[in-house]
C-alpha positions as CSV (number, residue, x, y, z in Angstrom):
1,M,-15.2,-26.9,19.4
2,V,-11.9,-28.2,18.5
3,A,-8.7,-27.5,19.4
4,V,-6.3,-25.8,16.8
5,N,-2.7,-24.9,17.6
6,G,-3.8,-25.4,21.3
7,L,-6.9,-22.9,21.4
8,E,-10.2,-24.3,21.4
9,I,-12.1,-22.5,18.2
10,A,-15.8,-22.3,17.9
11,H,-17.9,-23.2,14.8
12,R,-20.8,-23.9,13.2
13,Q,-21.8,-25.9,10.0
14,S,-24.2,-26.5,7.9
15,T,-26.2,-29.6,6.6
16,G,-24.8,-29.9,3.4
17,T,-22.5,-32.5,2.2
18,G,-21.0,-30.8,-1.3
19,R,-17.8,-29.0,-1.8
20,P,-16.1,-27.6,1.1
21,V,-16.8,-23.7,2.2
22,V,-14.3,-22.4,5.2
23,L,-16.4,-18.6,5.8
24,V,-14.4,-16.1,7.7
25,H,-15.8,-13.4,9.3
26,G,-14.5,-10.1,10.0
27,N,-13.0,-7.7,12.9
28,S,-15.1,-7.6,15.9
29,S,-17.8,-10.3,14.4
30,S,-18.5,-13.9,14.5
31,S,-19.8,-17.1,13.3
32,R,-23.2,-15.8,13.9
33,T,-22.8,-13.6,10.6
34,W,-23.1,-16.3,8.4
35,Q,-26.1,-18.4,9.5
36,P,-28.1,-17.1,7.1
37,L,-26.1,-18.6,4.7
38,L,-25.5,-21.7,6.5
39,D,-29.7,-22.0,7.2
40,G,-30.3,-21.5,3.2
41,P,-30.3,-23.6,0.1
42,F,-26.2,-22.8,-0.3
43,G,-25.7,-24.2,3.5
44,K,-27.9,-27.2,2.4
45,R,-26.1,-28.1,-0.4
46,F,-22.4,-27.7,0.4
47,R,-20.7,-28.4,4.0
48,C,-20.0,-24.9,5.2
49,L,-17.7,-24.6,7.9
50,A,-17.5,-20.9,10.0
51,P,-15.2,-21.1,12.7
52,D,-14.9,-18.5,15.2
53,L,-11.1,-16.3,15.0
54,P,-9.5,-16.3,18.1
55,G,-10.7,-13.6,20.8
56,H,-14.3,-13.6,19.3
57,G,-17.4,-15.2,19.5
58,G,-17.2,-18.4,21.2
59,S,-13.4,-18.9,20.6
60,Q,-10.1,-19.0,23.2
61,T,-8.4,-15.5,23.8
62,P,-4.8,-16.5,22.7
63,D,-2.0,-16.1,25.4
64,G,0.5,-14.5,23.4
65,G,-1.3,-11.8,22.1
66,Y,-2.6,-11.1,18.6
67,S,-1.5,-10.6,14.8
68,M,-2.3,-11.3,11.6
69,A,0.0,-14.5,12.3
70,T,-2.3,-15.5,14.6
71,F,-5.4,-15.7,12.8
72,T,-3.9,-17.0,9.3
73,A,-2.3,-19.8,11.5
74,A,-5.9,-20.5,13.1
75,V,-7.5,-20.5,9.8
76,S,-5.8,-22.8,8.4
77,G,-5.3,-24.9,11.2
78,F,-9.3,-25.3,11.8
79,A,-9.9,-26.0,8.0
80,E,-7.0,-28.8,8.5
81,V,-8.5,-30.4,11.8
82,S,-11.9,-30.2,9.7
83,D,-10.4,-32.3,6.7
84,A,-11.3,-29.2,4.7
85,L,-7.8,-28.2,3.1
86,D,-9.4,-28.2,-0.2
87,A,-11.8,-26.3,0.5
88,V,-12.8,-22.6,-1.1
89,F,-11.8,-20.0,1.4
90,V,-14.6,-17.5,1.8
91,G,-13.3,-14.2,4.0
92,W,-15.4,-11.3,4.8
93,S,-13.8,-7.8,5.4
94,L,-10.7,-8.7,8.4
95,G,-11.6,-12.3,6.7
96,G,-10.8,-11.8,3.6
97,H,-7.3,-10.3,4.5
98,I,-6.6,-13.2,6.5
99,V,-7.9,-15.7,3.3
100,I,-5.2,-13.6,1.5
101,E,-2.7,-13.9,3.7
102,A,-3.6,-17.8,4.8
103,E,-3.1,-18.5,1.0
104,P,0.5,-20.1,1.3
105,R,-0.7,-22.3,4.1
106,L,-3.6,-23.6,1.4
107,P,-2.1,-25.3,-1.5
108,D,-4.8,-27.3,-1.6
109,A,-7.8,-24.6,-1.7
110,A,-10.0,-25.0,-4.6
111,G,-10.6,-20.9,-5.1
112,F,-10.8,-17.9,-2.8
113,V,-13.9,-15.2,-2.7
114,V,-13.2,-11.8,-0.8
115,F,-15.6,-9.0,-0.2
116,G,-15.2,-5.7,2.4
117,T,-11.5,-6.7,1.5
118,P,-9.0,-4.5,-0.1
119,P,-5.7,-6.5,-0.6
120,L,-3.3,-4.6,0.7
121,P,0.7,-4.2,-0.5
122,N,1.3,-2.1,2.7
123,P,-0.2,0.2,5.3
124,A,0.4,2.6,3.2
125,A,-2.0,1.9,0.9
126,V,-4.9,2.3,3.5
127,P,-6.1,5.8,2.6
128,S,-6.3,4.8,-1.0
129,A,-8.0,1.5,-0.4
130,F,-10.6,2.8,2.0
131,L,-13.1,5.3,2.0
132,P,-13.0,7.9,4.8
133,N,-15.3,7.0,7.6
134,P,-14.6,7.8,11.0
135,A,-16.5,4.7,12.2
136,M,-13.7,2.9,10.9
137,A,-11.2,3.3,13.7
138,V,-13.6,1.7,16.4
139,G,-12.2,-1.3,14.7
140,F,-9.0,-0.8,15.8
141,T,-9.7,0.0,19.3
142,G,-10.0,-2.2,22.7
143,E,-12.7,-0.9,25.0
144,V,-15.6,0.4,23.0
145,S,-19.1,2.1,24.2
146,E,-22.3,0.7,23.3
147,E,-22.3,3.8,21.0
148,D,-19.3,3.5,19.6
149,A,-20.5,-0.2,18.6
150,A,-23.9,1.2,17.3
151,A,-21.6,3.5,14.7
152,Y,-19.4,0.9,13.8
153,A,-22.0,-1.7,13.0
154,G,-23.8,0.6,11.0
155,S,-20.9,1.0,8.9
156,F,-21.2,-2.1,8.0
157,V,-24.6,-1.9,5.9
158,A,-25.9,0.5,3.2
159,P,-26.7,3.7,3.7
160,G,-30.6,3.8,4.8
161,S,-30.5,-0.1,5.4
162,A,-33.5,-1.1,7.6
163,L,-31.4,-4.4,8.9
164,P,-31.5,-4.6,12.7
165,L,-27.8,-4.0,14.0
166,H,-28.1,-5.7,17.2
167,G,-26.4,-8.6,16.1
168,F,-23.3,-6.8,15.1
169,V,-23.6,-4.7,18.4
170,A,-23.5,-7.9,20.7
171,D,-20.5,-9.5,18.3
172,I,-18.4,-6.2,18.7
173,L,-19.2,-6.2,22.8
174,A,-18.3,-9.5,23.0
175,T,-15.3,-9.4,21.3
176,D,-11.8,-9.2,23.0
177,P,-10.4,-5.9,23.2
178,A,-6.7,-6.4,22.6
179,A,-7.5,-8.1,19.5
180,R,-9.2,-5.1,18.4
181,E,-6.0,-3.1,19.4
182,G,-3.7,-6.1,17.8
183,I,-5.3,-5.7,14.5
184,G,-4.2,-2.0,14.6
185,N,-1.2,-2.9,15.7
186,A,-0.5,-4.9,13.1
187,I,-1.1,-2.7,10.2
188,G,0.7,0.3,12.3
189,S,3.6,-2.0,12.4
190,G,3.7,-3.0,9.1
191,S,3.6,-6.7,10.2
192,I,1.3,-7.8,7.1
193,A,2.3,-9.8,4.2
194,D,2.1,-8.1,0.5
195,E,-1.4,-8.9,-0.1
196,A,-1.4,-7.1,-3.7
197,A,1.6,-9.9,-5.0
198,I,-0.2,-12.3,-3.3
199,V,-3.1,-12.2,-5.3
200,A,-1.3,-10.8,-8.1
201,G,0.7,-14.3,-8.1
202,L,-2.5,-16.7,-7.5
203,E,-2.9,-19.9,-9.6
204,K,-6.7,-20.3,-8.1
205,P,-9.5,-18.5,-9.2
206,L,-10.0,-15.5,-6.8
207,A,-13.6,-14.3,-6.7
208,V,-14.0,-10.1,-5.8
209,L,-17.7,-9.6,-4.4
210,H,-18.6,-5.8,-3.8
211,G,-21.8,-4.2,-2.4
212,R,-23.0,-1.2,-4.4
213,G,-23.4,0.8,-0.9
214,E,-20.3,-0.4,0.4
215,Q,-19.4,2.5,3.1
216,L,-15.6,1.5,4.2
217,V,-14.1,-0.1,0.5
218,S,-13.3,1.8,-2.3
219,L,-14.6,0.4,-5.7
220,D,-11.7,2.2,-7.4
221,Y,-8.9,0.8,-5.4
222,L,-10.2,-2.7,-6.1
223,R,-10.5,-2.1,-10.0
224,G,-7.0,-1.1,-10.0
225,L,-5.3,-4.7,-8.3
226,D,-3.7,-7.0,-10.4
227,I,-5.3,-10.4,-10.0
228,P,-4.6,-12.9,-12.9
229,T,-7.4,-15.2,-11.8
230,L,-10.0,-12.8,-11.3
231,W,-13.3,-14.4,-11.2
232,R,-15.2,-13.0,-14.6
233,G,-12.5,-11.0,-15.1
234,E,-14.2,-8.1,-13.1
235,V,-15.2,-7.2,-9.2
236,Q,-18.8,-8.6,-9.1
237,L,-21.3,-5.8,-7.4
238,I,-23.8,-6.8,-5.4
239,D,-27.1,-4.1,-5.5
240,N,-28.6,-3.1,-2.5
241,V,-25.7,-4.2,0.0
242,G,-22.9,-2.2,1.8
243,H,-20.3,-3.4,3.4
244,A,-22.1,-7.2,4.8
245,P,-24.3,-8.5,1.8
246,Q,-24.3,-11.9,4.2
247,E,-26.6,-10.7,6.6
248,E,-28.6,-7.6,4.2
249,N,-28.9,-9.9,1.0
250,P,-27.5,-13.6,1.9
251,E,-30.2,-14.9,-1.3
252,A,-27.7,-12.4,-3.6
253,L,-24.4,-13.6,-1.9
254,A,-25.5,-17.1,-2.0
255,T,-26.5,-16.9,-5.8
256,L,-22.7,-16.0,-6.4
257,L,-21.1,-17.9,-4.4
258,T,-23.0,-20.7,-5.9
259,Q,-22.2,-19.9,-9.7
260,F,-18.5,-19.3,-8.5
261,L,-18.3,-22.7,-6.6
262,D,-20.1,-24.3,-9.9
263,D,-17.6,-22.6,-12.5
264,L,-14.7,-24.5,-10.7
265,P,-13.2,-27.5,-12.3
C-alpha cells in the first residue's frame, strides 16, 4: 500500500529493474489482471507497477465520490510516489482512457500504450467508438448480480474463448458500485477530456493495440483517429484475443510491449 492524495492505494510490482512500466487496469477490474505479465519474462526484465484504482481491488474508496479526475490524479500521484514519472504508461479499457487523460500530468512519460480504449472527443462519439454489446451497460451500473457480472466478463474475451472468467467476475463483484455509477455519470454529463485531441497532439509515442476478437471496441473507429505519433503508423492487431489480451494471450501482449519499449530512445 502507498498513500496517494490521501488515499491508500494497493499495488503489485514485478521483480524487474529495467525501465518502469505503470499498468492501469480497466473498469471493475484490479491489478490482478496484470499478474501473468508481472510473473513472465516482461515483468522479470522491466520494473512493472500495477496499482488498484480507487474503489477497485484493495484500494481505498474516496470520500468525495468518483470522476475521471479521481482516477487520473490517482495514477499520476501513484507514479510520483513510486518514482515512476518517466515510465511507459499502459492502459487497458478504462485504464487507457485514464492514461490518455492523465497525459498532461505526465510530461516526463517515455510513452503510452492503450488497448480496449477508443479515445473519445466527447460522449456523442460513444456509439461509433464502441460496438453494440448489451453487456457493456453493466460497467455503468451500481449494484450488479453475479449473472450480470458473468455477462460483462464474457464480453472481455474473444467469442468462444476457453479462458476461465472467475477472476474477472470476482473483481467486478468486489468493485465499489459507486465507482461504476461515477464512470457512467462522467460520460453522461460530458465531464471527460477531449481524448481525441490529446492523442492528436501527443509528442510521445503512443501504441494502440487491438484484439481481433474484440467485442466492445470498433477497429474502424480506431483507424480513423488522428494520431501523429502512432507507433508503427497503424493499430497493432493481436490474434485470438478479444478485449483482454493481458489474460487471453499475455505472451503476445508482452512481445508487443517489449518491442515498443525497445523502440523508445
